[in-house]
C-alpha positions, -999 to 999 in steps of 0.1 A, spaced: 850 661 -705 840 630 -679 811 610 -689 787 615 -661 756 587 -675 771 560 -648 767 584 -617 732 586 -628 725 549 -630 707 532 -604 719 502 -580 701 476 -599 712 494 -633 746 494 -619 744 456 -612 727 446 -642 756 468 -661 785 441 -644 795 414 -664 777 382 -662 791 354 -638 807 383 -612 796 382 -576 796 416 -554 819 410 -524 787 412 -501 770 380 -518 803 360 -521 809 365 -482 772 352 -475 774 324 -496 812 315 -479 795 317 -443 766 296 -456 791 270 -467 808 274 -435 778 267 -413 767 237 -435 796 223 -428 797 226 -391 763 214 -388 775 186 -409 804 179 -386 783 180 -357 756 156 -368 783 134 -380 797 134 -347 767 133 -331 759 101 -350 791 85 -340 788 96 -304 748 79 -301 761 49 -322 789 44 -295 766 47 -266 739 27 -281 766 -4 -292 762 -36 -276 788 -61 -268 785 -99 -267 775 -113 -234 803 -133 -216 777 -164 -219 746 -169 -240 724 -177 -208 738 -140 -191 706 -127 -175 697 -98 -156 671 -95 -125 647 -72 -120 631 -68 -86 607 -50 -68 617 -15 -68 645 -14 -96 641 16 -121 655 16 -157 686 36 -143 694 6 -121 691 -21 -151 711 3 -173 740 3 -149 739 -36 -143 740 -43 -180 769 -16 -182 785 -35 -151 783 -69 -171 800 -51 -200 774 -51 -225 770 -11 -226 796 12 -229 776 36 -206 760 30 -175 732 50 -190 725 40 -222 695 20 -218 678 45 -202 683 70 -226 671 46 -255 643 35 -228 632 73 -229 637 76 -267 610 43 -271 587 56 -246 592 20 -225 568 17 -199 574 3 -162 597 -26 -157 582 -62 -148 597 -83 -121 616 -115 -131 648 -124 -142 656 -121 -181 681 -139 -206 700 -111 -224 727 -133 -236 715 -131 -273 709 -96 -273 733 -77 -299 720 -44 -301 700 -23 -280 670 -26 -299 673 -67 -288 677 -56 -252 648 -33 -251 625 -58 -267 638 -83 -245 632 -62 -212 600 -39 -223 578 -66 -239 600 -103 -236 587 -128 -212 604 -133 -178 624 -168 -168 598 -188 -151 611 -221 -130 588 -249 -118 593 -255 -80 581 -282 -60 573 -281 -23 572 -315 -6 543 -321 18 555 -316 54 578 -289 49 581 -262 68 583 -222 61 618 -222 64 624 -253 42 601 -238 16 619 -203 20 654 -223 13 642 -242 -18 625 -210 -31 660 -195 -28 679 -224 -43 657 -230 -74 639 -199 -82 666 -169 -69 640 -153 -46 662 -145 -13 648 -167 16 646 -136 39 621 -118 13 598 -152 15 602 -152 54 595 -120 58 564 -121 35 548 -155 48 533 -139 81 500 -124 85 487 -92 100 500 -102 136 532 -112 124 525 -147 129 543 -174 107 516 -186 83 534 -219 95 504 -245 76 487 -220 56 508 -227 24 501 -260 5 529 -279 -5 525 -284 -43 541 -276 -77 544 -241 -88 555 -226 -120 570 -191 -104 588 -158 -118 625 -165 -112 639 -140 -91 602 -126 -87 584 -108 -58 583 -133 -27 550 -119 -16 534 -132 -48 543 -167 -42 531 -166 -8 497 -153 -21 495 -183 -45 503 -210 -18 476 -194 -1 453 -195 -23 459 -229 -34 450 -244 0 419 -223 0 412 -245 -31 416 -276 -19 404 -279 17 373 -300 19 338 -282 17 330 -293 53 362 -279 65 344 -254 89 319 -283 98 345 -308 106 364 -283 129 332 -278 148 327 -311 154 360 -316 171 357 -283 190 382 -264 172 389 -233 153 399 -242 115 434 -229 123 437 -258 149 421 -281 127 452 -274 101 477 -278 132 461 -314 137 469 -319 99 504 -310 102 511 -334 133 493 -362 109 517 -347 83 548 -355 104 537 -389 124 523 -407 99 544 -418 66 518 -437 50 481 -426 38 467 -458 51 478 -445 90 470 -408 86 430 -409 93 438 -433 124 470 -408 137 442 -382 136 418 -402 157 445 -410 183 450 -371 186 411 -365 189 410 -396 216 437 -377 234 423 -343 236 388 -356 244 403 -374 273 421 -346 285 458 -367 280 491 -349 268 495 -357 232 529 -367 237 538 -362 199 576 -365 189 568 -342 159 555 -312 177 590 -311 198 609 -320 167 595 -282 155 618 -268 180 647 -291 190 661 -319 167 660 -353 174 688 -382 175 676 -403 148 642 -399 158 647 -401 195 649 -377 226 666 -380 259 649 -377 288 659 -343 296 650 -331 261 614 -344 266 611 -314 297 625 -293 271 602 -261 279 582 -247 247 547 -246 240 555 -269 211 565 -297 234 535 -315 241 550 -340 265 548 -310 290 521 -287 277 486 -299 275 466 -294 240 478 -286 206 508 -266 200 504 -227 192 508 -233 156 509 -261 129 544 -275 129 544 -276 90 525 -275 58 501 -304 58 495 -321 20 464 -330 10 458 -364 25 469 -354 60 444 -325 57 415 -349 44 425 -371 72 422 -343 99 389 -335 86 376 -370 83 392 -392 108 370 -424 119 359 -430 156 384 -453 174 393 -461 206 428 -460 200 449 -438 223 486 -450 213 505 -456 184 541 -466 174 559 -464 138 574 -498 131 609 -496 115 591 -500 79 571 -468 88 542 -482 91 523 -475 124 505 -500 146 476 -487 170 462 -497 204 441 -491 231 458 -493 262 494 -485 275 500 -519 282 497 -529 245 516 -497 239 549 -511 261 549 -542 245 549 -530 213 579 -508 222 596 -539 231 589 -558 201 593 -532 175 620 -510 191 640 -542 200 644 -548 162 610 -565 156 588 -561 124 
């Protein structure tokens, strides 16, 4: 006769009656699935780590001085692509991913030396919080805006076309004469407009306190007074001569005489070792003061402080003519006869 006791046991009693250490088929399958899932996750995490490490790997730059320039309008993606093109990163979006991960802020213009970076963290530190490269640029007195643009491009990596585009007023007129020639520390590959603004501010700082009064005294605007200073800058080599050159300009303007200054013609027409032919002296330009009365329409260069002071504080004289001797010093006279004598004397090898 069959024993029916087992049939009357509950599932819990049946499980308790099974030998210790044995699992039901269902529990065994569940554990195998869990182990498999954990293995897959581990593999995926490992693969992700390897991939992330590969994407974030930074190779040594070709030179310790290697750099990247950040210009106005650049996005992090642009810089990320440039670093990849330099061979420093394995993907052209690596820096962008890391930048977002770190919550990086806006880019700052300038040149950044990245040659010493050994990791993505180094690159981020340099570009996010590091200091951009600055250079010291000196603009000589008497430089034109175009000459300033060329020097800035050569020494500070700021395109000359950008500087020329920034160095205009609201009417589109070139800011000739309004950019003070001095020594400036500027961001390498920085914004041209920022440099122009600094040079304008510097001019405002150095103008004499009686600049407006001086212009009024001579019946000129302050812009015209800058034009006088620019002519003085180009006509006189030595500071001692500058006030007297300014006095000649004012005397000729008051007398209604043509200024006949070579320097003004030189703004639009190169000379031949400082001389012009008869035909060139009739060149039709508002800057040719041999044929057009009064001052030229704008300054012809950016004058230094000595020429600015000379224009503002020229002494009262009766001189109407001057001539530069071979040594660069000027001689001043009152009459054309005296001027002709000086031409014969000094331009014929005299001293």
